[in-house]
Structures are given as structure tokens and as C-alpha cells.
A tleap script that builds the chain and sets N, CA, C and O, in Angstrom:
source leaprc.protein.ff14SB
mol = sequence {
  NMET ASP GLN THR LEU THR PRO LEU ASP GLU
  ILE ASN ALA ALA LEU GLU ILE ASP GLU MET
  THR GLU LYS GLU GLN GLU GLU LEU MET LEU
  ASP LEU GLY GLU LEU ILE PHE LYS GLY THR
  ILE ILE GLY VAL MET GLU ILE MET ASP GLU
  LYS THR LYS ASN GLU PHE HIE LYS LEU ILE
  ASP ARG ASN ALA THR GLN ASP GLU LEU ALA
  ALA PHE ILE GLU ASP ASN VAL PRO GLY ALA
  ASN GLU ILE ALA LEU GLU THR VAL MET ASN
  LEU THR ASP ASP ILE LEU ALA VAL THR CALA
}
set mol.1.N position { -4.696 -14.308 -1.334 }
set mol.1.CA position { -4.745 -13.052 -1.590 }
set mol.1.C position { -5.235 -12.538 -3.022 }
set mol.1.O position { -5.016 -13.103 -4.093 }
set mol.2.N position { -5.835 -11.531 -2.851 }
set mol.2.CA position { -6.264 -10.943 -3.868 }
set mol.2.C position { -4.985 -10.335 -5.437 }
set mol.2.O position { -4.142 -9.449 -5.301 }
set mol.3.N position { -5.172 -10.924 -6.415 }
set mol.3.CA position { -3.947 -10.899 -7.593 }
set mol.3.C position { -4.059 -9.951 -8.052 }
set mol.3.O position { -3.196 -9.731 -8.902 }
set mol.4.N position { -5.076 -8.848 -7.842 }
set mol.4.CA position { -4.745 -7.410 -8.587 }
set mol.4.C position { -3.872 -6.302 -7.535 }
set mol.4.O position { -3.405 -5.209 -7.856 }
set mol.5.N position { -3.838 -6.795 -6.545 }
set mol.5.CA position { -3.070 -6.294 -5.364 }
set mol.5.C position { -1.706 -6.729 -5.232 }
set mol.5.O position { -1.386 -7.917 -5.185 }
set mol.6.N position { -0.713 -5.539 -5.158 }
set mol.6.CA position { 0.742 -5.794 -4.915 }
set mol.6.C position { 0.988 -6.482 -3.120 }
set mol.6.O position { 0.266 -5.814 -2.381 }
set mol.7.N position { 1.763 -7.555 -2.319 }
set mol.7.CA position { 1.904 -7.254 -1.352 }
set mol.7.C position { 1.714 -5.647 -0.150 }
set mol.7.O position { 1.079 -5.331 0.857 }
set mol.8.N position { 2.682 -5.072 -1.055 }
set mol.8.CA position { 3.216 -3.897 -0.222 }
set mol.8.C position { 1.283 -3.108 -0.344 }
set mol.8.O position { 1.156 -2.455 0.692 }
set mol.9.N position { 0.163 -3.018 -1.055 }
set mol.9.CA position { -1.234 -2.934 -1.321 }
set mol.9.C position { -1.839 -3.223 -0.213 }
set mol.9.O position { -2.564 -2.496 0.467 }
set mol.10.N position { -1.441 -4.602 0.004 }
set mol.10.CA position { -2.325 -5.687 0.624 }
set mol.10.C position { -2.368 -5.298 2.373 }
set mol.10.O position { -3.277 -5.310 3.202 }
set mol.11.N position { -0.935 -4.967 2.434 }
set mol.11.CA position { -0.457 -4.954 3.975 }
set mol.11.C position { -0.826 -3.074 4.245 }
set mol.11.O position { -1.162 -2.498 5.280 }
set mol.12.N position { -0.609 -2.571 2.960 }
set mol.12.CA position { -1.380 -1.472 3.604 }
set mol.12.C position { -2.616 -1.033 4.192 }
set mol.12.O position { -2.859 -0.164 5.029 }
set mol.13.N position { -3.626 -2.165 3.300 }
set mol.13.CA position { -4.453 -2.046 3.429 }
set mol.13.C position { -4.936 -2.408 5.043 }
set mol.13.O position { -5.531 -1.810 5.939 }
set mol.14.N position { -4.332 -3.703 4.859 }
set mol.14.CA position { -4.961 -4.272 6.072 }
set mol.14.C position { -3.812 -3.661 7.745 }
set mol.14.O position { -3.822 -4.124 8.885 }
set mol.15.N position { -3.127 -2.707 7.256 }
set mol.15.CA position { -2.234 -2.355 8.852 }
set mol.15.C position { -3.020 -0.531 8.689 }
set mol.15.O position { -2.644 0.281 9.534 }
set mol.16.N position { -4.008 -0.071 7.648 }
set mol.16.CA position { -4.456 1.174 7.839 }
set mol.16.C position { -3.463 2.210 7.513 }
set mol.16.O position { -3.603 3.416 7.716 }
set mol.17.N position { -2.448 1.623 6.988 }
set mol.17.CA position { -0.964 2.626 6.775 }
set mol.17.C position { -1.085 3.879 6.806 }
set mol.17.O position { -0.413 4.554 7.586 }
set mol.18.N position { -2.027 4.449 5.901 }
set mol.18.CA position { -2.884 5.636 5.721 }
set mol.18.C position { -3.000 6.171 6.803 }
set mol.18.O position { -2.235 7.121 6.963 }
set mol.19.N position { -3.673 5.937 7.639 }
set mol.19.CA position { -4.035 6.572 8.996 }
set mol.19.C position { -3.226 7.064 9.380 }
set mol.19.O position { -3.304 8.241 9.730 }
set mol.20.N position { -1.726 6.098 9.498 }
set mol.20.CA position { -0.626 6.491 10.486 }
set mol.20.C position { -0.191 7.625 10.289 }
set mol.20.O position { -0.723 8.158 9.315 }
set mol.21.N position { 0.799 8.426 10.964 }
set mol.21.CA position { 1.213 9.846 10.989 }
set mol.21.C position { 2.637 9.525 9.820 }
set mol.21.O position { 3.190 8.461 9.543 }
set mol.22.N position { 2.788 10.338 9.537 }
set mol.22.CA position { 4.171 10.034 8.739 }
set mol.22.C position { 5.364 9.230 9.433 }
set mol.22.O position { 6.080 8.437 8.822 }
set mol.23.N position { 5.477 9.521 10.718 }
set mol.23.CA position { 6.793 8.968 11.491 }
set mol.23.C position { 6.291 7.321 11.358 }
set mol.23.O position { 6.847 6.352 10.840 }
set mol.24.N position { 4.968 7.470 12.077 }
set mol.24.CA position { 4.874 5.558 11.954 }
set mol.24.C position { 4.873 4.814 10.667 }
set mol.24.O position { 5.069 3.610 10.501 }
set mol.25.N position { 4.605 5.787 9.732 }
set mol.25.CA position { 4.555 4.865 8.598 }
set mol.25.C position { 6.145 4.544 8.132 }
set mol.25.O position { 6.485 3.539 7.507 }
set mol.26.N position { 6.902 5.458 8.511 }
set mol.26.CA position { 8.030 5.129 8.100 }
set mol.26.C position { 8.696 3.969 9.236 }
set mol.26.O position { 8.960 2.855 8.785 }
set mol.27.N position { 8.852 4.136 10.107 }
set mol.27.CA position { 8.747 3.329 11.239 }
set mol.27.C position { 8.189 1.664 11.155 }
set mol.27.O position { 8.678 0.799 11.881 }
set mol.28.N position { 7.359 1.447 10.396 }
set mol.28.CA position { 6.574 0.374 10.035 }
set mol.28.C position { 7.153 0.083 8.798 }
set mol.28.O position { 7.352 -1.129 8.718 }
set mol.29.N position { 7.431 0.562 8.014 }
set mol.29.CA position { 8.539 0.087 6.810 }
set mol.29.C position { 9.660 -0.111 6.676 }
set mol.29.O position { 10.154 -0.829 5.806 }
set mol.30.N position { 10.409 0.676 7.768 }
set mol.30.CA position { 11.415 0.239 7.974 }
set mol.30.C position { 11.502 -1.264 8.841 }
set mol.30.O position { 12.335 -2.058 8.402 }
set mol.31.N position { 10.667 -1.709 10.079 }
set mol.31.CA position { 10.700 -2.808 10.678 }
set mol.31.C position { 10.545 -4.110 9.520 }
set mol.31.O position { 11.195 -5.154 9.470 }
set mol.32.N position { 9.335 -3.587 8.541 }
set mol.32.CA position { 8.966 -4.538 7.541 }
set mol.32.C position { 10.420 -4.635 6.616 }
set mol.32.O position { 10.952 -5.722 6.387 }
set mol.33.N position { 10.718 -3.931 6.350 }
set mol.33.CA position { 11.966 -4.515 5.671 }
set mol.33.C position { 12.803 -5.223 6.106 }
set mol.33.O position { 13.281 -6.235 5.594 }
set mol.34.N position { 13.163 -4.476 7.606 }
set mol.34.CA position { 14.231 -5.245 8.100 }
set mol.34.C position { 13.737 -6.986 8.944 }
set mol.34.O position { 14.433 -7.663 9.699 }
set mol.35.N position { 12.396 -7.252 8.465 }
set mol.35.CA position { 11.827 -8.374 8.377 }
set mol.35.C position { 11.825 -9.188 7.338 }
set mol.35.O position { 11.927 -10.376 7.644 }
set mol.36.N position { 11.755 -8.983 6.369 }
set mol.36.CA position { 11.765 -9.160 5.181 }
set mol.36.C position { 13.582 -9.545 4.866 }
set mol.36.O position { 14.005 -10.617 4.432 }
set mol.37.N position { 14.265 -8.539 5.171 }
set mol.37.CA position { 15.826 -9.156 4.984 }
set mol.37.C position { 16.205 -10.305 5.729 }
set mol.37.O position { 16.637 -11.327 5.194 }
set mol.38.N position { 16.095 -10.200 6.619 }
set mol.38.CA position { 16.609 -11.259 8.247 }
set mol.38.C position { 15.644 -12.404 7.190 }
set mol.38.O position { 16.448 -13.006 6.479 }
set mol.39.N position { 14.730 -12.688 7.009 }
set mol.39.CA position { 13.705 -14.000 6.362 }
set mol.39.C position { 14.827 -14.385 5.126 }
set mol.39.O position { 15.255 -15.519 4.912 }
set mol.40.N position { 15.206 -13.100 4.339 }
set mol.40.CA position { 15.856 -13.931 3.273 }
set mol.40.C position { 16.954 -14.549 3.895 }
set mol.40.O position { 17.269 -15.736 3.818 }
set mol.41.N position { 17.682 -13.372 4.711 }
set mol.41.CA position { 19.031 -14.388 4.994 }
set mol.41.C position { 18.809 -15.376 5.711 }
set mol.41.O position { 19.872 -15.853 6.109 }
set mol.42.N position { 17.950 -15.901 6.059 }
set mol.42.CA position { 17.869 -17.220 6.558 }
set mol.42.C position { 17.515 -18.033 5.851 }
set mol.42.O position { 17.653 -19.234 6.085 }
set mol.43.N position { 16.932 -17.514 4.737 }
set mol.43.CA position { 16.356 -18.869 3.500 }
set mol.43.C position { 17.387 -19.091 2.301 }
set mol.43.O position { 17.304 -20.058 1.543 }
set mol.44.N position { 18.454 -18.015 2.196 }
set mol.44.CA position { 19.163 -18.493 1.917 }
set mol.44.C position { 20.403 -18.870 2.246 }
set mol.44.O position { 21.254 -19.151 1.403 }
set mol.45.N position { 20.619 -18.908 3.690 }
set mol.45.CA position { 21.754 -19.194 4.094 }
set mol.45.C position { 21.322 -20.798 4.305 }
set mol.45.O position { 22.312 -21.527 4.253 }
set mol.46.N position { 20.284 -21.386 4.491 }
set mol.46.CA position { 19.919 -23.048 4.504 }
set mol.46.C position { 20.466 -23.553 3.178 }
set mol.46.O position { 20.845 -24.716 3.042 }
set mol.47.N position { 20.505 -22.456 1.995 }
set mol.47.CA position { 20.614 -23.355 0.763 }
set mol.47.C position { 22.036 -22.924 0.422 }
set mol.47.O position { 22.283 -23.491 -0.642 }
set mol.48.N position { 23.048 -22.236 0.778 }
set mol.48.CA position { 24.403 -22.023 0.758 }
set mol.48.C position { 25.196 -23.144 0.760 }
set mol.48.O position { 24.897 -23.948 1.643 }
set mol.49.N position { 26.197 -23.480 -0.018 }
set mol.49.CA position { 27.352 -24.328 0.622 }
set mol.49.C position { 27.931 -23.871 1.528 }
set mol.49.O position { 27.567 -23.034 2.354 }
set mol.50.N position { 29.112 -24.548 1.382 }
set mol.50.CA position { 29.813 -24.606 3.069 }
set mol.50.C position { 30.868 -23.251 2.940 }
set mol.50.O position { 31.064 -22.365 3.773 }
set mol.51.N position { 31.663 -23.494 1.137 }
set mol.51.CA position { 32.818 -21.804 1.074 }
set mol.51.C position { 31.933 -20.776 0.915 }
set mol.51.O position { 32.300 -19.601 0.922 }
set mol.52.N position { 30.680 -21.154 0.758 }
set mol.52.CA position { 29.442 -19.417 0.769 }
set mol.52.C position { 29.157 -19.036 1.984 }
set mol.52.O position { 29.139 -17.871 2.381 }
set mol.53.N position { 28.920 -20.035 2.624 }
set mol.53.CA position { 28.566 -19.678 4.003 }
set mol.53.C position { 29.906 -19.093 4.944 }
set mol.53.O position { 29.682 -18.335 5.888 }
set mol.54.N position { 31.122 -19.460 4.642 }
set mol.54.CA position { 31.986 -19.427 5.253 }
set mol.54.C position { 32.271 -17.548 4.751 }
set mol.54.O position { 31.956 -16.472 5.258 }
set mol.55.N position { 32.798 -17.849 3.875 }
set mol.55.CA position { 32.388 -16.237 2.657 }
set mol.55.C position { 31.455 -15.098 3.334 }
set mol.55.O position { 31.658 -13.945 3.717 }
set mol.56.N position { 30.564 -15.789 3.307 }
set mol.56.CA position { 29.176 -14.926 4.019 }
set mol.56.C position { 29.430 -14.482 5.288 }
set mol.56.O position { 29.332 -13.259 5.394 }
set mol.57.N position { 29.833 -15.290 6.651 }
set mol.57.CA position { 30.084 -15.110 7.848 }
set mol.57.C position { 31.575 -14.172 7.994 }
set mol.57.O position { 31.926 -13.639 9.046 }
set mol.58.N position { 32.416 -14.104 6.576 }
set mol.58.CA position { 33.653 -13.069 7.048 }
set mol.58.C position { 33.058 -11.886 6.657 }
set mol.58.O position { 33.377 -10.953 7.394 }
set mol.59.N position { 32.222 -11.559 5.656 }
set mol.59.CA position { 31.479 -10.425 6.010 }
set mol.59.C position { 30.543 -9.738 7.011 }
set mol.59.O position { 30.349 -8.531 7.162 }
set mol.60.N position { 30.014 -10.770 7.656 }
set mol.60.CA position { 29.254 -10.439 9.030 }
set mol.60.C position { 30.149 -10.408 9.843 }
set mol.60.O position { 30.140 -9.196 10.059 }
set mol.61.N position { 31.044 -10.855 10.566 }
set mol.61.CA position { 32.249 -10.228 11.396 }
set mol.61.C position { 32.823 -9.206 10.789 }
set mol.61.O position { 33.425 -8.671 11.721 }
set mol.62.N position { 33.097 -8.401 9.568 }
set mol.62.CA position { 33.754 -7.537 9.376 }
set mol.62.C position { 32.704 -6.012 9.393 }
set mol.62.O position { 33.087 -4.854 9.230 }
set mol.63.N position { 31.225 -6.541 9.661 }
set mol.63.CA position { 30.199 -5.327 9.992 }
set mol.63.C position { 30.115 -4.828 8.309 }
set mol.63.O position { 30.427 -3.744 7.816 }
set mol.64.N position { 29.496 -6.235 7.570 }
set mol.64.CA position { 29.235 -5.666 6.061 }
set mol.64.C position { 27.744 -4.234 6.472 }
set mol.64.O position { 27.150 -3.735 7.427 }
set mol.65.N position { 27.803 -4.186 5.313 }
set mol.65.CA position { 26.813 -3.353 5.253 }
set mol.65.C position { 25.145 -4.141 4.268 }
set mol.65.O position { 25.202 -4.803 3.232 }
set mol.66.N position { 24.078 -3.827 4.910 }
set mol.66.CA position { 23.132 -4.602 4.421 }
set mol.66.C position { 22.560 -4.461 2.837 }
set mol.66.O position { 21.535 -4.868 2.290 }
set mol.67.N position { 23.950 -3.534 2.279 }
set mol.67.CA position { 24.420 -3.237 0.813 }
set mol.67.C position { 25.026 -4.494 -0.099 }
set mol.67.O position { 24.841 -5.054 -1.179 }
set mol.68.N position { 25.982 -4.557 1.230 }
set mol.68.CA position { 27.096 -5.452 0.698 }
set mol.68.C position { 26.550 -6.918 1.008 }
set mol.68.O position { 26.876 -7.933 0.393 }
set mol.69.N position { 25.730 -6.846 1.993 }
set mol.69.CA position { 25.779 -8.411 2.123 }
set mol.69.C position { 24.466 -8.720 1.068 }
set mol.69.O position { 24.244 -9.930 1.031 }
set mol.70.N position { 23.637 -8.004 0.289 }
set mol.70.CA position { 22.287 -8.392 -0.519 }
set mol.70.C position { 23.337 -8.380 -1.797 }
set mol.70.O position { 22.991 -9.225 -2.622 }
set mol.71.N position { 24.307 -7.788 -2.115 }
set mol.71.CA position { 25.098 -8.088 -3.135 }
set mol.71.C position { 25.730 -9.222 -3.565 }
set mol.71.O position { 25.758 -9.799 -4.652 }
set mol.72.N position { 26.453 -9.522 -2.034 }
set mol.72.CA position { 27.063 -10.637 -2.059 }
set mol.72.C position { 26.015 -12.152 -2.332 }
set mol.72.O position { 26.400 -13.090 -3.030 }
set mol.73.N position { 24.860 -12.118 -1.725 }
set mol.73.CA position { 24.071 -12.931 -1.860 }
set mol.73.C position { 23.458 -13.164 -3.286 }
set mol.73.O position { 23.553 -14.242 -3.874 }
set mol.74.N position { 22.813 -12.048 -3.795 }
set mol.74.CA position { 22.803 -11.919 -5.214 }
set mol.74.C position { 23.586 -12.564 -6.333 }
set mol.74.O position { 23.138 -13.263 -7.242 }
set mol.75.N position { 24.865 -12.197 -6.097 }
set mol.75.CA position { 25.946 -12.795 -6.687 }
set mol.75.C position { 26.742 -14.048 -6.794 }
set mol.75.O position { 27.466 -14.450 -7.705 }
set mol.76.N position { 26.301 -14.793 -5.143 }
set mol.76.CA position { 26.803 -15.894 -5.403 }
set mol.76.C position { 25.609 -16.986 -4.821 }
set mol.76.O position { 25.954 -18.160 -4.693 }
set mol.77.N position { 24.254 -16.606 -4.481 }
set mol.77.CA position { 23.207 -17.601 -4.482 }
set mol.77.C position { 22.105 -17.863 -5.457 }
set mol.77.O position { 21.129 -17.175 -5.157 }
set mol.78.N position { 21.916 -18.545 -6.430 }
set mol.78.CA position { 21.156 -18.841 -7.165 }
set mol.78.C position { 20.113 -18.910 -6.763 }
set mol.78.O position { 20.107 -19.874 -5.997 }
set mol.79.N position { 18.684 -18.240 -6.817 }
set mol.79.CA position { 17.330 -18.424 -6.397 }
set mol.79.C position { 17.399 -17.791 -5.407 }
set mol.79.O position { 16.471 -18.191 -4.705 }
set mol.80.N position { 18.087 -16.812 -4.749 }
set mol.80.CA position { 18.177 -15.793 -3.794 }
set mol.80.C position { 16.626 -15.060 -3.827 }
set mol.80.O position { 15.890 -14.965 -2.845 }
set mol.81.N position { 16.321 -14.569 -5.197 }
set mol.81.CA position { 15.337 -13.872 -5.532 }
set mol.81.C position { 13.939 -14.664 -5.307 }
set mol.81.O position { 12.840 -14.174 -5.050 }
set mol.82.N position { 14.164 -15.535 -5.416 }
set mol.82.CA position { 12.963 -16.571 -5.021 }
set mol.82.C position { 12.706 -16.230 -3.536 }
set mol.82.O position { 11.712 -15.968 -2.858 }
set mol.83.N position { 13.922 -16.336 -3.344 }
set mol.83.CA position { 13.446 -16.707 -1.517 }
set mol.83.C position { 13.121 -15.635 -1.157 }
set mol.83.O position { 12.179 -15.623 -0.364 }
set mol.84.N position { 13.730 -14.286 -1.557 }
set mol.84.CA position { 13.016 -12.986 -1.065 }
set mol.84.C position { 11.734 -12.468 -1.316 }
set mol.84.O position { 11.145 -11.700 -0.556 }
set mol.85.N position { 11.239 -12.957 -2.553 }
set mol.85.CA position { 9.543 -13.168 -2.817 }
set mol.85.C position { 8.901 -13.948 -2.064 }
set mol.85.O position { 7.722 -13.681 -1.831 }
set mol.86.N position { 9.512 -15.115 -1.487 }
set mol.86.CA position { 8.516 -15.899 -0.883 }
set mol.86.C position { 8.639 -15.113 0.613 }
set mol.86.O position { 7.881 -15.026 1.579 }
set mol.87.N position { 9.563 -14.750 0.401 }
set mol.87.CA position { 9.561 -13.772 2.725 }
set mol.87.C position { 8.714 -12.917 2.092 }
set mol.87.O position { 7.762 -13.514 1.591 }
set mol.88.N position { 8.710 -11.870 1.948 }
set mol.88.CA position { 7.781 -11.168 1.240 }
set mol.88.C position { 6.042 -11.969 1.383 }
set mol.88.O position { 5.112 -11.753 2.159 }
set mol.89.N position { 6.193 -12.804 0.388 }
set mol.89.CA position { 4.455 -13.652 0.342 }
set mol.89.C position { 4.148 -13.844 1.809 }
set mol.89.O position { 3.207 -13.301 2.388 }
set mol.90.N position { 5.243 -14.869 2.495 }
set mol.90.CA position { 4.877 -15.411 3.679 }
set mol.90.C position { 4.599 -13.740 4.527 }
set mol.90.O position { 3.518 -13.858 5.104 }
set mol.91.N position { 4.987 -12.773 4.701 }
set mol.91.CA position { 4.909 -12.114 5.291 }
set mol.91.C position { 3.567 -11.164 5.340 }
set mol.91.O position { 3.064 -10.578 6.299 }
set mol.92.N position { 3.161 -11.226 3.933 }
set mol.92.CA position { 1.926 -10.682 3.434 }
set mol.92.C position { 1.184 -11.380 4.364 }
set mol.92.O position { 0.685 -10.853 5.358 }
set mol.93.N position { 1.062 -12.926 3.983 }
set mol.93.CA position { 0.554 -13.987 4.621 }
set mol.93.C position { 0.195 -13.955 5.545 }
set mol.93.O position { -0.925 -14.461 5.623 }
set mol.94.N position { 0.719 -13.447 6.763 }
set mol.94.CA position { 0.890 -13.548 7.801 }
set mol.94.C position { 0.437 -12.562 8.758 }
set mol.94.O position { -0.036 -12.890 9.846 }
set mol.95.N position { 0.609 -10.999 8.268 }
set mol.95.CA position { -0.267 -10.106 8.548 }
set mol.95.C position { -1.877 -9.926 8.309 }
set mol.95.O position { -2.708 -9.238 8.902 }
set mol.96.N position { -1.973 -10.772 7.265 }
set mol.96.CA position { -3.302 -10.944 6.490 }
set mol.96.C position { -4.130 -11.664 7.257 }
set mol.96.O position { -5.315 -11.384 7.439 }
set mol.97.N position { -3.578 -12.552 7.703 }
set mol.97.CA position { -4.110 -13.634 8.711 }
set mol.97.C position { -4.561 -12.987 10.097 }
set mol.97.O position { -5.712 -12.852 10.513 }
set mol.98.N position { -3.428 -12.641 10.672 }
set mol.98.CA position { -3.756 -11.631 12.067 }
set mol.98.C position { -4.836 -10.031 12.363 }
set mol.98.O position { -5.279 -9.461 13.360 }
set mol.99.N position { -4.906 -9.731 10.364 }
set mol.99.CA position { -5.692 -8.696 10.750 }
set mol.99.C position { -6.991 -8.962 9.958 }
set mol.99.O position { -7.724 -8.043 9.591 }
set mol.100.N position { -7.163 -9.862 9.788 }
set mol.100.CA position { -8.599 -10.533 8.979 }
set mol.100.C position { -9.637 -10.749 9.865 }
set mol.100.O position { -10.705 -11.211 9.464 }
savepdb mol mol.pdb
quit
């Protein structure tokens, strides 16, 4: 990956997002955001202790918003930001692998 470009720049170029309609761009960004969020959730669940997992499941059971879940993770899971970054990098690598 070119270190001068951000992952978003690389995804934009690989998927030719500039050539999409505004609606298509918005839908794609929402889909990518959801993939990143879900990938991050999976990653942090793997390192949570049982107490934290139980509290997290309670939030899910009460239909907490993504913002509430993200805040909980940030407050209770050391290294969550690194997991999110790793998720973004993996997604970027996957996109570049299939579009190259």
C-alpha cells in the first residue's frame, strides 16, 4: 500500500468512487462503515474479559446504538483503537486485492 495515501484514498481510487453517483457513494460509504464497525466488534469481543462481555451483551440486548457500543468499547477495552485501525487496513487490503 502506498504510504502517502490514506486507506480511504486507496479505496476511493480502487473502487473509482468519484465516478459513482452521490447516492451510490453514500450507500457504499455506509456499507464500508458497517463492515468496519462489525469487524471491530468481532475483534474486541475476542479480547474482552467475561465481565466486560456480559456488560456488552446487556447493551446489545437493550438495542444500544452504535455510538453507545463504540463508547463502551473505547472506555472498557484497551487497544480497541488499534483493532479498529487493523480492521480498516485489512478491509483496504482486501479491496485492493480484488480490484488490482
